[in-house]
N, C-alpha and C positions, 0 to 999 in steps of 0.2 A: 277355260277362260273365255269370256265374251269380249272378243276384241276384233278389230278389222284385220283383213288380210294385208300383209306388208310385202312389198315388192321393191327390190333394188334394181336400178338401172344405172350403169356407170361405164365410163371409158377407162381403159387401162393399157399399159404396155405389156409385153409378153412376160416381163418379170414382175408384174403385179403392181407397178407404180401408177398412181392416179394423178400425179402432178410432176412438175419438172424441178421443184425445189421445196424446201420446208416453208411453213407459214404461208402457203398459197391459199387464195380464196377464189371463189367462182368469178370474181370481177377481174382477175388478172388477165383473163383472155382478152379483155378490151384494151389492156395496156400493152401487151405483147402478142398480138394475134398471129404473127408469123411463127412464133415459137409454139403456140398451142395448136396450130394447124398441123404440127408434127403428129399429134394425136388424131385429130380429125378436123376437117373443114367445118365451118359453121353449118352449112347446109346438110352435111353428113350427120352431124349430131342432131339437128332438128328432125331429119328423116327417121333416125333411130328412135328418138323420143316419141314422135308421133305414132310409130308402129307399136312401141311398148304400150302407149296409152290406148291404142285401138284394141289391144289384147286384153288389158286389165280394167279399163274404164275407172281409173282412180277418182275418188271424190275428195282426197286430201293429198297435197304435195308437201313433203317434209324435208327440211334441211337441218344440219347441225350448225351451231353458232360459229364453229371454226371455218365453215364454208363461207361465212358472210363477214366475219371479223377475224383477222389474223391474231394469233395468240400474243404476238408482241406489239399489237396496235395500241395506240393511245386512245382510250375510250372517250366518247363525247361527254363533257361535263353536263350534269343536269342540276336544276335548282334543288336546294335542300327542301325536304318535305317536313313541315312543322306541325302537321295535323296528327290525328289519332292513327297510328299505323295499323291497328287491328282491323280497321275497315278495308285496308288494302289487301290483306291476306285472305281474301275470299275470291273464288272464281268470278271473273268479270266477263259476262256474255250479254252485251246489250241486245235487247229485243229487236231494235231497228236494224242491226247488222245481221242477226240470225235469220230474220224474216225478210231481209231486203229483196225486193223483186229482182229477178235476174241472177242472183247469186246461186251458183250450182256446186261450187267446190270451196275448199279452204286451202290456203297456203300457210304453212306453219314452220316454226323454228323451235328446236329444243335449246333453251337458253336459260339454264339453271342459275347462272351468275348475273344475268341481266346485262349482257354485253352489246346486244344489237339495239342501237338507240337512235336510228335515223328517222323513225316515224313512218316507215314504209308500210302501206296498207295493201299493196298488190293490185287493187282494183284499177289503179291508174294504168297498169299494163294489160289487165284483162278484167273487164267489168263483171265477169262471171265468177270471180273468186274474191276472197278477202283474207287478210292476215289474222292469225291467232298465234300467240306466244305460249309455249309450254314451259313452265318455270317451277320454282321451288319456294318453300317456306322461308328460305334464307336469302331470297333475292333482295337487292337493295330497295328500300321503300321509295326512293326518288325515281327508280326505274318503273315500278308499278304505278306510281302517280303519273308519270309521263305517259304510260300506255293508256291510262284512263282519260287523261286530258286529250289525247289524240283519238279517243274512242276505238282503241285497238283491243279486241278481246284477249284475255289470257286465262289459262287454267293452271292450277297449282297442285302438284303431287311430289312428295319427297322433300328432304331437307337439303343436304349439301349438293345432291345431284338429283335430276329428275328420275322418279320411280317410273320407269317406262312401262312395266306391266300394268300398274294401276292407272297410269295416264292413258294408255290405250283403251282400257275399259271405259274410262271417262269419256274419251273421244267418241267411242262407239255409242255410249248412252246419251250424252248431252248433244253431240254434234251430228249424230246419225251417219257417221262415217263407216263405210263398208270396206273400202280398199285404200290403202296408203301407198303412194309411190315416193321413193326417195332416191336422189342421185348422190347422196353423201356417202362416199366410201370413207375409209379411215376409222376414226374413233366411233362415230355413230353406227356404222354398219357392223363394226366389231362388237359394240354393246348389244346391238339387236340380235346378232346371231348367237352370241354367248348366252343371251337371255331367252333363247328359243322363241323369238318374236319375228324372225325373218322367214318368209314362206317360199319366195322364189327369187332367183338372182339372174339378171341379164347383164352380161359383160360384153362390151364391144372392144375386142382386143386389136390393138394397132401393132404393126410390125416394128416395134421399138424395143431396145433394151436400154434402160435409163441408169440403173444402178444407184449408188449412194447409200449412206447409212441412216440419214434422217429424212429422206424423201418419203412422203406419205404412201402407204400401201393400201391395198383393197380393204383389208380387215385389220385394224389395230385393236388387239384384244389381249386379255391376260394370257400369260404363258400356259401352255398345256401342262396339266399336273395330274398324273394318274393317281387315283381313279376319279377325282372330283371334277377336273376340267379335261374333257376329251376332245379330239378333233371333231368338227361337225361334218357329217356325211351328206353328200349331195347325189341326186339322181339326174342324169342328163335327159333333158326334154327335147332339145332341138339344137342343131348347128346350122347357121346360115352364112354363106359368103356375102360379104357386105361391100365389095368393091375395094380397090386400092389395097389389096392383100389383107383386108380386115376380116375378122371372124366374129359373128354374134353367137354367143353361147348362152343357152337358157338352161337353168338348173332348178330343180325342186329341192328345197332343204328338207332332209329327213329329220323331223323333229324328235327329240328324245321322248321316250315313253314316260 
């Protein structure tokens, strides 16, 4: 398969929890910083991220929509689209964005249902990147029209959910992406590893035990089922002490033959 290398970098408790409660998003850290500092302080996470990027040199950053929009969140209403919907269900990759001077990377979201609707383009935070949505043939037309109106690129693969293997081939071919870095544990990382699309894993373990039955875990994926769904084997690459009793573990995923 002609696809980019995919690397996970994520913080977790010793019992593999990646959040303190269900329906958490990456923005919750700004609402309750004192709680999230139980995992790591902001400067610790930034140092961890920078070191991961120095190792892998990613040219795409990937998140799942649940990292950005809580599952129980009320979605932003968009104007109804009354035009020809067929024109919307084609990849949208404006040349002025693809060839924009200074753009070096892509920031992306897997959003098959069209839930991330705030018009974020990422270049406002970092001029060297730009947003691209990875979505499906059944995404709402008003969502696709909204992205076009905001000049936000999107690629389409799959029907009810994004076909990740085919999408990654498209990302490689159309966007010239060689390495994807994702900090989305839970459903996205679970889908990636079960689809043999995850190559290396970086976990910053914090000395916490969180517990809970619905708190998101490192990998939310289908139950193992012999012999069709087997545990994914890993090879330890490196262990680092990261201060404050934290450990950074690097693993290579042993991909199925």
